[in-house]
C-alpha positions as CSV (number, residue, x, y, z in Angstrom):
1,M,-124.3,-66.9,-77.0
2,K,-121.0,-67.3,-75.0
3,H,-118.8,-64.3,-74.2
4,L,-121.4,-62.0,-75.9
5,T,-124.5,-62.2,-73.9
6,E,-123.4,-62.5,-70.3
7,Y,-121.8,-58.7,-71.3
8,S,-125.0,-57.7,-72.2
9,D,-126.9,-58.9,-69.3
10,P,-128.9,-56.1,-67.9
11,S,-128.3,-56.8,-64.0
12,S,-124.5,-57.0,-64.8
13,I,-124.6,-53.9,-66.7
14,H,-126.7,-51.9,-63.4
15,A,-124.6,-54.0,-60.7
16,L,-121.7,-52.4,-62.7
17,A,-123.0,-49.1,-62.6
18,A,-123.8,-49.5,-59.2
19,E,-119.9,-49.9,-58.2
20,I,-118.9,-47.1,-60.4
21,A,-121.2,-44.6,-58.4
22,R,-119.9,-46.4,-55.5
23,I,-116.3,-46.1,-55.9
24,S,-116.2,-42.8,-57.7
25,K,-115.6,-39.7,-55.7
26,R,-113.9,-37.1,-57.8
27,P,-114.4,-36.0,-61.6
28,A,-113.0,-37.6,-64.0
29,R,-113.1,-37.4,-68.0
30,I,-112.7,-40.8,-69.8
31,M,-111.6,-41.0,-73.6
32,E,-112.1,-44.1,-75.2
33,V,-110.3,-44.1,-78.4
34,C,-112.4,-46.7,-80.6
35,G,-115.3,-45.7,-83.1
36,G,-117.1,-49.1,-82.2
37,Q,-116.9,-48.3,-78.4
38,T,-118.3,-44.4,-79.6
39,H,-121.3,-46.3,-81.1
40,A,-122.0,-49.1,-78.5
41,I,-121.8,-46.2,-75.8
42,L,-124.6,-44.2,-77.7
43,R,-126.6,-46.9,-78.5
44,H,-127.0,-48.7,-75.1
45,A,-126.8,-45.0,-73.4
46,L,-124.6,-46.6,-70.9
47,D,-122.8,-42.7,-70.6
48,T,-126.3,-41.8,-68.7
49,L,-126.0,-44.8,-66.1
50,L,-122.6,-42.7,-65.2
51,P,-122.2,-40.0,-62.3
52,P,-122.8,-36.8,-63.5
53,H,-119.5,-36.4,-62.2
54,V,-118.0,-38.7,-64.7
55,R,-117.7,-37.8,-68.5
56,L,-117.0,-39.9,-71.4
57,L,-115.0,-38.4,-74.3
58,H,-114.9,-39.6,-77.7
59,G,-111.7,-39.7,-79.1
60,P,-109.7,-39.7,-82.8
61,G,-110.2,-44.0,-82.9
62,C,-112.2,-43.7,-86.4
63,P,-109.6,-44.4,-89.1
64,V,-111.7,-43.2,-91.3
65,C,-111.9,-39.8,-89.9
66,V,-108.2,-39.2,-89.4
67,T,-107.8,-40.4,-92.6
68,P,-106.4,-36.6,-94.6
69,S,-108.1,-34.9,-97.4
70,A,-104.7,-34.8,-99.2
71,Y,-104.9,-38.9,-99.1
72,L,-108.5,-38.5,-100.6
73,D,-107.5,-36.2,-103.3
74,H,-104.8,-38.5,-104.2
75,A,-106.7,-42.0,-104.0
76,I,-109.6,-40.1,-106.2
77,S,-106.6,-39.3,-108.7
78,I,-105.5,-42.4,-108.9
79,A,-109.2,-43.7,-109.5
80,R,-109.6,-41.5,-112.6
81,R,-106.9,-42.5,-114.6
82,P,-106.7,-44.9,-117.5
83,G,-106.1,-48.5,-116.8
84,T,-106.5,-48.5,-112.9
85,I,-108.8,-50.0,-110.9
86,V,-108.9,-48.5,-107.1
87,T,-110.2,-51.1,-104.4
88,T,-111.4,-50.1,-100.6
89,F,-113.6,-50.9,-97.8
90,G,-117.1,-49.2,-98.1
91,D,-116.5,-46.6,-95.5
92,L,-114.3,-44.9,-97.6
93,L,-116.4,-44.0,-100.5
94,R,-117.8,-41.4,-99.2
95,V,-115.4,-39.6,-97.1
96,P,-115.2,-35.8,-98.9
97,S,-111.7,-34.5,-99.9
98,N,-111.2,-31.0,-100.0
99,A,-111.2,-30.8,-103.8
100,S,-112.0,-33.6,-105.6
101,G,-115.5,-34.9,-103.9
102,D,-115.2,-38.0,-103.1
103,L,-114.9,-41.4,-104.1
104,Y,-118.5,-42.5,-104.5
105,A,-118.6,-39.3,-106.9
106,A,-115.6,-40.4,-108.5
107,K,-117.2,-44.2,-109.6
108,A,-120.1,-42.4,-110.6
109,R,-118.5,-40.5,-113.0
110,G,-116.9,-44.0,-114.8
111,A,-113.7,-44.8,-112.2
112,D,-113.6,-48.3,-111.5
113,V,-113.9,-47.9,-107.5
114,R,-114.4,-51.3,-106.0
115,M,-115.6,-52.1,-102.3
116,V,-114.1,-55.3,-101.4
117,T,-114.4,-57.1,-97.2
118,S,-110.9,-57.9,-97.5
119,P,-107.7,-56.4,-98.7
120,L,-106.8,-59.5,-100.5
121,Q,-109.6,-59.6,-103.1
122,A,-107.1,-57.2,-104.7
123,L,-104.6,-60.1,-105.8
124,D,-107.7,-61.8,-107.8
125,F,-108.9,-58.3,-109.7
126,A,-104.8,-58.1,-109.9
127,R,-104.8,-61.7,-112.1
128,Q,-108.0,-61.5,-113.8
129,N,-107.2,-57.8,-115.3
130,P,-102.9,-58.1,-116.3
131,D,-103.2,-55.1,-118.1
132,R,-104.5,-52.9,-115.4
133,Q,-102.6,-51.4,-112.4
134,V,-104.8,-52.9,-108.9
135,V,-104.7,-50.1,-106.0
136,H,-105.8,-50.9,-102.4
137,L,-107.0,-48.0,-100.2
138,A,-105.0,-49.3,-97.2
139,I,-105.7,-47.3,-94.1
140,G,-106.7,-48.2,-90.1
141,F,-105.3,-48.5,-87.0
142,E,-103.3,-51.6,-86.3
143,T,-106.1,-53.5,-86.9
144,T,-106.3,-53.6,-90.5
145,A,-102.3,-53.4,-90.7
146,P,-101.9,-57.1,-90.9
147,A,-104.0,-57.6,-93.5
148,N,-102.6,-55.3,-96.1
149,A,-99.3,-56.0,-95.4
150,M,-100.4,-59.2,-96.2
151,L,-101.6,-58.1,-99.1
152,A,-98.3,-56.4,-100.4
153,Y,-96.1,-59.4,-99.2
154,L,-98.7,-62.1,-101.3
155,A,-97.9,-59.4,-104.5
156,K,-94.4,-59.5,-103.8
157,E,-94.1,-63.1,-103.3
158,R,-96.2,-64.1,-106.3
159,G,-94.6,-61.4,-109.0
160,L,-98.1,-59.6,-109.2
161,A,-96.1,-56.2,-110.1
162,N,-99.7,-54.5,-110.7
163,V,-101.1,-54.6,-107.5
164,S,-100.2,-52.0,-105.0
165,L,-101.0,-49.9,-101.8
166,L,-102.0,-46.3,-101.0
167,V,-101.0,-46.3,-97.2
168,S,-102.4,-44.1,-94.9
169,Q,-101.7,-46.5,-91.5
170,F,-102.0,-45.3,-88.0
171,L,-100.3,-46.1,-85.0
172,V,-102.3,-45.9,-81.3
173,P,-100.2,-44.5,-78.9
174,P,-98.7,-41.9,-80.5
175,I,-101.7,-40.0,-80.5
176,L,-102.4,-40.5,-77.2
177,R,-99.2,-38.5,-76.3
178,A,-100.4,-35.6,-78.6
179,I,-103.4,-35.9,-76.8
180,C,-102.2,-35.7,-73.1
181,A,-99.6,-32.7,-74.5
182,D,-102.2,-30.0,-73.4
183,P,-102.9,-30.4,-69.9
184,E,-106.0,-28.4,-70.4
185,T,-108.0,-30.3,-72.3
186,A,-106.1,-34.0,-71.9
187,P,-108.8,-36.4,-70.3
188,D,-108.1,-38.3,-67.1
189,A,-107.6,-41.6,-68.4
190,F,-108.6,-44.0,-71.6
191,L,-110.2,-47.0,-72.4
192,A,-108.0,-48.6,-74.8
193,A,-109.2,-50.4,-78.0
194,G,-109.7,-54.5,-77.4
195,H,-109.4,-54.8,-81.1
196,V,-106.2,-53.1,-81.6
197,C,-104.6,-54.4,-78.6
198,A,-105.4,-57.7,-79.5
199,V,-102.8,-57.2,-82.1
200,V,-100.2,-55.3,-80.7
201,G,-100.4,-57.3,-77.0
202,S,-101.1,-55.5,-73.9
203,D,-97.7,-55.5,-72.9
204,P,-96.8,-51.7,-74.8
205,Y,-99.4,-50.3,-72.8
206,V,-97.9,-50.9,-69.3
207,S,-95.4,-48.9,-70.3
208,L,-97.9,-46.5,-71.9
209,A,-100.3,-45.7,-69.1
210,R,-96.8,-44.8,-66.9
211,E,-95.6,-42.4,-69.6
212,L,-98.9,-40.6,-69.6
213,S,-99.1,-40.4,-66.0
214,R,-103.0,-42.0,-66.8
215,P,-104.7,-45.5,-66.1
216,V,-105.2,-47.3,-69.1
217,A,-107.8,-50.2,-69.1
218,I,-108.1,-52.1,-72.5
219,T,-111.6,-53.1,-72.9
220,G,-114.4,-54.8,-75.5
221,F,-117.4,-53.6,-77.1
222,E,-119.8,-55.0,-75.2
223,P,-122.3,-52.9,-72.2
224,A,-120.8,-54.4,-69.7
225,D,-117.2,-54.7,-71.1
226,I,-117.0,-50.8,-71.7
227,L,-118.1,-50.1,-67.8
228,L,-116.3,-52.8,-66.8
229,G,-113.0,-50.9,-68.3
230,V,-114.8,-47.5,-67.0
231,L,-115.0,-49.0,-63.3
232,D,-111.0,-50.7,-63.5
233,V,-109.8,-47.0,-65.1
234,L,-111.6,-45.2,-62.0
235,R,-110.2,-47.4,-59.2
236,L,-107.2,-46.7,-60.7
237,F,-107.2,-43.0,-61.3
238,E,-109.1,-42.8,-57.2
239,Q,-106.0,-44.3,-55.8
240,G,-103.5,-41.9,-58.1
241,R,-102.4,-44.9,-59.9
242,A,-100.9,-44.5,-63.5
243,E,-101.2,-48.1,-65.2
244,M,-102.3,-50.0,-67.7
245,I,-105.3,-53.0,-66.4
246,N,-106.7,-55.4,-69.2
247,A,-110.3,-55.8,-68.9
248,Y,-110.3,-57.7,-72.1
249,P,-108.3,-60.7,-71.3
250,R,-110.7,-63.3,-73.5
251,I,-109.5,-61.6,-76.1
252,V,-106.0,-59.4,-75.7
253,H,-103.2,-61.3,-74.5
254,P,-99.6,-60.0,-73.0
255,Q,-98.1,-60.2,-76.2
256,G,-100.8,-60.0,-79.1
257,N,-100.3,-61.9,-81.7
258,P,-96.9,-63.1,-83.0
259,E,-98.1,-64.4,-86.2
260,A,-99.8,-60.8,-87.0
261,R,-97.1,-58.4,-85.6
262,R,-94.2,-60.7,-87.7
263,T,-96.3,-59.9,-90.7
264,I,-96.5,-56.3,-90.0
265,D,-93.0,-55.6,-89.4
266,T,-92.1,-57.4,-92.4
267,V,-93.7,-55.4,-94.6
268,F,-94.1,-51.6,-92.9
269,E,-92.0,-49.5,-91.3
270,V,-92.5,-46.6,-88.6
271,S,-93.3,-43.1,-90.1
272,D,-94.6,-39.5,-89.5
273,R,-98.1,-39.6,-90.3
274,E,-100.9,-37.1,-91.3
275,W,-103.9,-36.7,-89.4
276,R,-107.1,-35.4,-90.9
277,G,-106.9,-31.6,-88.8
278,L,-104.5,-32.9,-86.1
279,G,-101.3,-32.6,-88.4
280,V,-98.5,-34.5,-88.8
281,V,-97.9,-36.5,-85.7
282,P,-94.4,-38.4,-85.4
283,K,-93.9,-41.6,-85.4
284,S,-97.5,-42.5,-85.8
285,G,-98.0,-44.3,-89.2
286,L,-96.5,-47.3,-91.2
287,S,-95.3,-46.8,-94.1
288,L,-94.1,-49.7,-97.2
289,R,-90.6,-50.6,-96.5
290,P,-87.9,-50.5,-99.2
291,A,-88.3,-53.9,-100.1
292,Y,-92.1,-53.2,-101.4
293,A,-91.4,-49.6,-102.7
294,A,-93.0,-51.6,-106.3
295,H,-95.8,-51.9,-104.7
296,D,-96.0,-48.3,-103.2
297,A,-99.1,-46.6,-105.3
298,A,-97.5,-43.3,-103.8
299,R,-94.1,-43.8,-105.4
300,I,-96.1,-45.5,-108.8
301,F,-98.7,-42.7,-109.0
302,P,-97.4,-38.8,-107.6
303,A,-99.6,-37.1,-105.7
304,P,-101.6,-34.2,-107.0
305,P,-100.6,-31.0,-106.4
306,P,-101.8,-29.7,-102.3
307,S,-105.2,-28.4,-102.6
308,E,-105.9,-24.5,-101.4
309,A,-109.0,-25.6,-100.3
310,A,-110.3,-25.1,-96.8
311,E,-112.3,-28.4,-95.1
312,S,-116.1,-28.6,-95.7
313,L,-117.9,-25.4,-94.4
314,H,-115.1,-25.2,-91.5
315,C,-115.8,-28.7,-90.2
316,P,-114.5,-28.8,-86.6
317,A,-113.4,-32.2,-86.9
318,D,-110.3,-31.9,-85.5
319,Q,-112.2,-30.7,-82.1
320,V,-114.5,-33.6,-82.0
321,L,-112.2,-35.9,-82.1
322,L,-109.8,-34.6,-79.5
323,G,-112.8,-35.2,-77.4
324,R,-113.0,-31.2,-77.2
325,L,-116.5,-30.7,-78.8
326,Q,-119.2,-33.1,-78.4
327,P,-121.1,-33.4,-82.0
328,P,-123.9,-31.8,-80.8
329,D,-122.7,-28.5,-80.1
330,C,-121.2,-27.9,-83.5
331,P,-123.2,-25.6,-85.6
332,H,-123.5,-27.3,-88.3
333,F,-124.9,-31.1,-87.0
334,G,-128.0,-32.2,-88.4
335,T,-128.9,-29.3,-89.8
336,R,-126.0,-28.4,-92.9
337,C,-124.1,-31.8,-91.9
338,T,-126.0,-35.1,-92.3
339,P,-125.1,-38.4,-93.2
340,D,-126.6,-38.0,-96.6
341,H,-124.7,-34.6,-97.3
342,P,-121.9,-34.9,-94.5
343,L,-119.7,-31.6,-94.0
344,G,-116.6,-33.6,-92.8
345,A,-115.7,-37.4,-92.2
346,P,-116.8,-38.1,-88.5
347,M,-120.0,-37.9,-89.8
348,V,-119.5,-40.8,-93.0
349,S,-117.5,-43.5,-90.9
350,P,-120.0,-45.9,-89.1
351,E,-117.4,-45.5,-86.1
352,G,-117.5,-41.4,-86.8
353,P,-118.4,-40.3,-83.3
354,C,-120.9,-37.2,-85.3
355,A,-122.9,-40.3,-87.0
356,A,-123.2,-42.0,-83.7
357,F,-125.0,-38.9,-81.9
358,F,-127.0,-38.5,-85.3
359,L,-128.0,-42.4,-85.0
360,H,-128.5,-42.6,-81.3
361,R,-129.3,-39.4,-79.6
362,R,-130.8,-36.6,-82.9
363,L,-133.8,-35.1,-81.6
364,P,-137.0,-36.2,-83.4
């Protein structure tokens, strides 16, 4: 299959690993900022092909993992209201909140929570149920923002007053700035997510690499894609160059997807955003513009009082998502915390680093 099999070819993979070993001289820590890439790295054992002085760190690239507990408490409180339908992608169903359990438990107790594969399915539910409020849980990075924006746009255009979005949209560059604010723990280079950059383009990462004073490679998701990104950032790192390189040009273009960007800019505006375990990061998210206030679930449904409960059994999600703690080094990993009984979001999501290690690296 074109653009797939050639990026999984063992000879290409080993050739890239050999070239990495040849050119890499200095210790380097490289953070991938995508949960899908984390799973690919562990599934294909790509980290074992690298020299011992080159380490891969697993960053906050799992949107479900960084969705704050307060957001889930709010979503569950809406789902429990009579006359509401809550729509969500499946990976959010079992993420634990501080005070309210999870959406799956709310559904089991009678809440109308529906798993969807597209936000636009909420429009159908709204037409079919004009006497009920349909609330879509709009979370994710720049990748999901166009579809969530289109839901709000079409709901307004079609006069569907019973459709709203509970928004927790994140932006990648601000969290990379926050990670680099601590020079002792900041990585030496980044692998940026190809699907995010397919939307926003590679151009914004040119100035970002200079601002962070670190090389950045935009990478795909096949084994050779990831190793090519590692090779590119190591070349720049060895030369002391803080630049961006697009290692995924078959998908990512300098300007990204102009139509998707226009849709995002029409519906959303940049805002401060809370990240689970990391606190509020300035200008790191998207919120609905005032013109779409009628479709803003946060305005329609008051949030419950803040919970006083601590994170589940002191889950160190923040340390994991910042690359400071490898999941197997967590004292709860694989014992008190498993995918069947997760203590925190990184063990729940298919893109979570703890779930990746449990699936691909857990000892028998």
